[in-house]
C-alpha positions in Angstrom: -6.1 -5.2 8.0 -9.2 -3.1 7.3 -12.6 -4.6 8.3 -14.4 -4.1 4.9 -12.5 -4.4 1.6 -14.0 -3.7 -1.8 -13.7 -6.8 -4.0 -13.9 -6.3 -7.8 -14.8 -9.1 -10.2 -13.2 -8.7 -13.6 -13.4 -11.1 -16.6 -9.6 -11.2 -17.2 -8.4 -7.6 -16.6 -7.7 -7.7 -12.9 -3.9 -7.1 -13.2 -4.3 -4.4 -15.9 -7.0 -2.6 -13.8 -5.0 -2.8 -10.6 -1.9 -1.3 -12.3 -4.1 1.4 -13.9 -5.6 2.4 -10.6 -2.3 2.3 -8.7 -0.8 4.7 -11.3 -3.6 7.2 -10.8 -4.0 7.6 -7.0 -1.2 8.7 -4.6 -0.3 6.6 -1.6 -1.1 3.5 -3.7 0.7 0.3 -4.3 0.4 -3.4 -5.3 0.2 -5.6 -2.2 -0.1 -9.2 -3.5 -0.7 -11.0 -6.7 -1.9 -14.7 -6.7 -1.8 -16.7 -9.9 -3.8 -19.7 -11.0 -2.0 -23.0 -10.8 -2.5 -26.4 -12.3 -5.9 -26.8 -10.5 -7.3 -23.7 -12.3 -10.0 -22.7 -12.9 -8.2 -20.0 -14.8 -5.3 -20.5 -17.2 -2.1 -21.5 -15.3 0.0 -18.4 -14.5 -2.7 -15.8 -15.0 -3.8 -13.6 -12.2 -6.4 -15.1 -9.9 -6.5 -12.3 -7.3 -4.6 -9.2 -6.6 -4.7 -6.9 -3.6 -3.7 -3.3 -3.8 -3.9 0.1 -2.0 -5.6 3.1 -3.5 -4.8 6.2 -1.4 -4.4 3.9 1.6 -7.7 2.0 1.0 -7.3 -1.8 0.3 -9.0 -3.3 -2.7 -9.0 -6.9 -4.1 -9.4 -7.7 -7.8 -10.4 -11.2 -9.1 -10.2 -12.6 -12.6 -13.4 -14.5 -12.3 -14.6 -14.8 -15.9 -17.4 -13.1 -17.9 -20.3 -14.1 -15.6 -20.7 -10.7 -13.9 -20.4 -7.1 -15.1 -20.1 -3.9 -13.2 -23.0 -1.5 -13.1 -23.4 2.1 -11.8 -25.4 0.7 -8.9 -22.1 0.4 -7.0 -19.6 3.2 -7.4 -16.5 4.6 -5.6 -16.7 8.2 -4.4 -13.5 10.1 -4.5 -13.6 13.3 -2.4 -11.5 16.1 -3.9 -10.2 19.4 -2.5 -9.5 21.4 -5.7 -10.7 21.8 -9.3 -7.2 20.6 -10.4 -7.7 17.4 -8.5 -11.2 16.9 -10.0 -9.8 17.5 -13.5 -6.9 15.2 -13.1 -8.8 12.3 -11.7 -11.7 12.8 -14.1 -9.4 12.9 -17.2 -7.5 9.8 -16.1 -10.4 7.6 -14.9 -12.7 8.5 -17.8 -10.1 7.9 -20.5 -11.5 5.0 -22.6 -14.6 4.9 -20.5 -17.8 7.0 -20.3 -18.6 10.4 -18.7 -22.0 10.4 -17.0 -24.0 13.0 -15.2 -23.4 14.7 -11.8 -19.8 13.7 -11.1 -20.3 10.1 -12.3 -18.1 8.3 -14.8 -17.3 4.7 -15.8 -13.7 3.8 -16.4 -12.5 1.6 -19.3 -13.2 -1.5 -17.2 -16.8 -0.5 -16.5 -16.2 0.5 -12.8 -18.2 3.5 -11.8 -16.6 6.4 -9.9 -17.9 9.7 -8.5 -15.4 12.5 -8.6 -16.8 14.9 -6.0 -15.3 18.2 -4.8 -15.8 18.7 -1.1 -17.3 22.1 -1.7 -20.2 20.5 -3.6 -21.3 18.7 -0.4 -20.9 21.8 1.6 -23.0 23.9 -0.8 -25.7 21.2 -1.0 -25.9 21.2 2.8 -26.1 25.0 3.0 -28.7 26.1 5.6 -30.2 28.4 3.0 -32.5 26.0 1.0 -32.7 28.4 -2.0 -28.9 28.4 -2.3 -28.7 24.6 -2.0 -31.4 24.3 -4.7 -29.5 26.6 -7.1 -26.4 24.5 -6.6 -28.4 21.3 -7.2 -29.8 22.8 -10.4 -26.4 23.8 -11.6 -24.9 20.3 -10.8 -27.7 18.5 -12.7 -26.4 20.2 -15.9 -22.9 19.0 -15.4 -20.9 15.9 -16.0 -17.5 16.8 -14.5 -18.2 19.1 -11.6 -17.1 22.8 -12.1 -16.5 24.3 -8.7 -16.5 27.9 -9.9 -19.9 27.4 -11.6 -21.3 25.9 -8.4 -20.0 28.8 -6.4 -21.6 31.3 -8.9 -24.9 29.4 -8.6 -24.7 29.6 -4.8 -24.0 33.3 -4.9 -26.9 34.2 -7.3 -29.7 35.9 -5.4 -27.3 37.2 -2.7 -27.2 41.0 -2.1 -30.4 41.5 -4.0 
């Protein structure tokens, strides 16, 4: 059992969201599903909580009702190795949701994700501050991150 587990409060879409996420990430599976009984407070037989793994990380989803909504103040960062991985996750997670700036998106449930290629972090931490700033400026114009465009921005000014 991991020490800290993200716990997601949904109105009534916990099972749908869990199945959606498990279908997207490798090394993922449903662990448990607990349903409301006679005592409620949800309708008998509907999902109360569900636990699942996303790429080996445990999550719990709750059907808790409409009292709370997700905001971008909390997001899940997904570290990617390739542009193909960025594209695949971006397309799947943003479907029916919203594309935001600088690697951020909201899925169809309102959960915020950051789809971040590893190279972005490396370039932003480059010891050459001018190169890092060029990369930052390029990223600020993007929604989904374009690795080749970041690398072009980093290379500008070299060999001049």
